[in-house]
N, C-alpha and C positions, 0 to 999 in steps of 0.2 A: 238769744243766740249764744251769749256767754255761757249760760247754763248748759246748753247742748255741747259746747266745746269741752267744758269741764267734765261732763258725763262721758264723752268719748275718751278723753284722756285717762279717766279712772278705769274705764272698761279695758283699755289696752294694757294698763299696768296690772290689772287683775287677771289678764289672760283671756278675757271673754271675746276680744276682737283680735284678728291676726295682725302681727307687726308687719313692717315693710318687708316684702319678699326679698330673699337673697338673690343676687344676680349670678347666673352661671357663666363661667369662663372655661373654654376648652383650651387646655394647655398641653403642648407637645414637648417632650423631652428627647433631645436628639440622641444622647447616650445615657440610658437609664441609670447605670451604676456609677456614673462619674461623680466625684466628690463635689465638683463645682455646682451641681444641681441638687445637692442634698437639702438646701434651704426650702425647696418646694415642699418636700414631704414633711419636714419639721414644722413648717408653717401650717400644713394641713392637719397634722396630728395634734399640734398644740392649740389649734383653734384660732390662729391669728388671722387667716383669711376669712373665717366665719365672722370674726369680730368686725371686719370691714365689709360685712354683708355680701361676701362672695362665696360661691360654691365652685370648687375647682374640679373639673372633669379632666383627669390626667390621662394622657396617651403616651406610652413609651414607644419610641421609634428606633430606627436602626441607622442613624446618621443624618448629616446635614441635608442631603438631597431630598430624602423622604420628608423631613420636617418642613422644608420650605415648599415642597410640592403641595403638601397638605395645607399650609398657610395660604399659598396662592390660590388654591382651589376653594378656600372658604371653609374647609373642614376643621380648621383650628383658628383660634383667636390670637393666641400668643405661643411663641416657641422660645425655649431656653436652649441656646446652642453656642457654637464657637464664634469668636471674634472675626475670623476670616470669612464667615458667612456674609459679611458686609458686601463682598463681591457678588454674592448671589442676589442680594437685595438690589444692587446696582443694575444687574442684568434683568431681573424680573420686575423691579419697581412695584412689588406687591406688598411691601411692608416698610417699617422703619425700625432701626435699632433705638430702643427707648431707655436703656439703662445698662450700665456695666455690671458684670457679675464678678469677674476676677481681674486683677490688675497686672498679673504676670503669668506666664505659662509654667508655674512651679509644680502644677499637678500632673504635667505631661511627661512621660518617660518612654524610653525605648527598652523593650524587654526581649531577652533571648532565652533559649533553652539552657538548662543547667549544664549540659554537656557541650555547649557551643564553645569552641576554642578561642573565639575572638577576645582580645585583651584591650585593644585600643580602637577609638573611633575611626582611625585611618583605614581600618580593615573593612569598613562598611562599603567601600568602593565596589560597585557591581553587584551588591547584595539586593535581595528581594525583601521588602518590608511591608507587613500587613497594615492596612488602614481600614477605617470603618466605611468611608465613602469618598468618592471624588468630589473635590470642591470644598471640603470642610477643613476643620482644624488639623486633622491627622495628615491629610495630604500636604497641607501647608508645612507641617513639621518636617516631613520627609524632604520636601524640596528646599526648605531653608537649611536643613542640616547638610544637604548635599552641597549647597552653595558655600556655607560657612566652612566646610571641610575642604573646599577647593576642588570639588569634583564637577562643578557646573550644575545646571538645573536638573540634569537627568543621570547623574552619576550613581544614584540609588533608585531602584525601581519600586514604585508604590503599587501595591496589590490590594484593590478594594474587596473586602470580605464581609462587610456588614457588622453584625453584633460581636461583642467580646467572645462569646462562645465559639463562633466560627473562626475567629482569629487564633484563639488558643488551640483549637483542633488542628488548624493548619500548621501552627508552630510545632506542636507535638509530632505531627506527621512528617516534618521536615520539608513542607511545601514552601515555607518562607524561612528566612534567616532570622528575622526579628519582627516585632510588631509594636505599633504605637498604642500605648494604653495608659490609663490613669495610674497615678502613684499608688492608690489603694489596691488596684488590680495587681500591680507588680509585687506589692508586699504579700498579697494573698497567694500568688503563685510561688513566691519564695517560701512562704509558710508551708505550702503543700509539697515543696520539693520539685516543682515542675519547671520553674524558670527563675530568672534573676534580672534585676534592674541593671541594664548595661550603661545607660547614661540618663541624665536629667536635661531636658530641653532648656531649662532656665540657665544652665551653665553656658549656653550659647546665645540665648535671647533673654537677658535678665528682666526686661521691662516691655510689656506689650499687653494690650487689651485682649485677653485670651478667650473669655466667654462673655456673652451679652444676652439681654432680653430683646426679643423682636416681637412687635405687634403688627397685625395685619392692617391694611389701609381701612378696611370696613369698620373694624372695632374702634380704631382711632377716630374716624369721622363720626360714627353714630353713638359710641359709648365711651367717650374719653374719660368719664368718671370711673368706669370699670378698670381702665388701664392705670389710672392714678391709684385706685384702691389696690390693685395687684402690686404695683411697685412699692407703695407704702407698706403693705404686708410683707413683701420680700425683705426690705431693709430692716424692718422691725424684727423679723425672724433672725436675720444675721446678727443683730444686736443681742437677741436672746441667746443665740448659740455661743457667742463670745462670752456671755456672762454665766451660762449654765452648761458647763462641759458635761457633768454627770447626766443631765437630762438629754443631752444631744447624742451622746455615744450610742445608746441602744438603737435609736432611730437611724443614725448614720450606718451602723453595722448592718442592720437589716436591709437598708436601701442599697448599700454597696456590695452586699453579699460577702461580708468579711467577718472575722471574729472581732470581739470587743477589744482584744489586744491590738489588732491591726487598726481598728477604727480610732483607738486612742492615739496611736502613733501618727495617723493621718491628721487627726485634729491638731496635735501639737505642731506638726510641720506646716500646716496649711491654713489654719483658722484666720490668720492675719492677711491671707491673700484675697479674701473677699472684699469687694468694695463696700464701704460703709454708707455711701450716699448715691452711688450710681452714676456720678459725673464722669464725663469722657475726658480723662486727663490728656492734655495736648501732646505730651511726649509719648505716652502709651499709644495714643491714636496715630501719631506720626510714624512710629516704628511699624505698626500694623499696616497702615496704608502704603508706606514706601515699599514694604516687602511685597504687597499685593500688586503694586504697579510694576515692580521689578520682575515678578513672575508672569506678568501679562494678564492677571486676573482682573485688574482694574485698568481702565484706559487713562484715568486722570487721578491725581492726588486730591482733587477737590471733591470731598465727600459730604459737604454740608447738607446736601439734599437727601442724604440717606440715614441720618440720625437726628434725634432731637432730645433735649432735656426738659421739654415743656411739661411732661407728666410726672416728673420726679417730685418727691416730697420736698418741701422747703427746708433749707438748712437751719 
């Protein structure tokens, strides 16, 4: 018996027998060009997910609603999306938030056209602002800004337009006054002479769980080791990105569709905004949940049933 086991082991090492098959995970990205989700592509390109015996089948979507619809339908196993999507999880009870991606909304900006005469945030009263989808981070931004600026919940009108391309087209056509977009997208539009960053959301909401990883109920129940492998890969990738700027910039530039110069600026501004361990910081979670309750998106501030740290790598 021992001889047989030794022979099998040598055969695997020699490549004559197949190794353990890698496990496929279908991963949806709510906003494909967002800097918050760059670690997914870095981890794929650098072989970190493969090292954890995972094959990532990536799907780029057009906002929170589509992402969670696919997750609820079983078309996806995992979604990387906005922190405010916790309210969608509470409504659908189709998934759990399993890890934090970013610890503050520092990557989120309001962008206007270059020729827009607005100079102060107070001038946003009554304006139309483009968002990706209802119920996601971008709508949360519009409603929170409206409240923070003293306009009430509906002082700024959110207009759902889908992907960044549609938002930019509407901005250029004058159909909206501003749009909620990623910091990298704002820098790219400035570089192209099309738009300018009007304000940063973090000036109004300095700490909040802005993006998170969501896993469907089915994959959590039936393949918990795959969820653990995904999260281990993700935070290992974040550590690699922090340590290897030069290797990260080309992948980030391609994924965000920006120049290397812009990608470098984004890296310097936001690399420390990624969570290193995925834990749900109590203060960041409180700010998120309180705002969702205030907006009517959550009935209760008790969200213990909608997130878990069980699958995170040990500290």
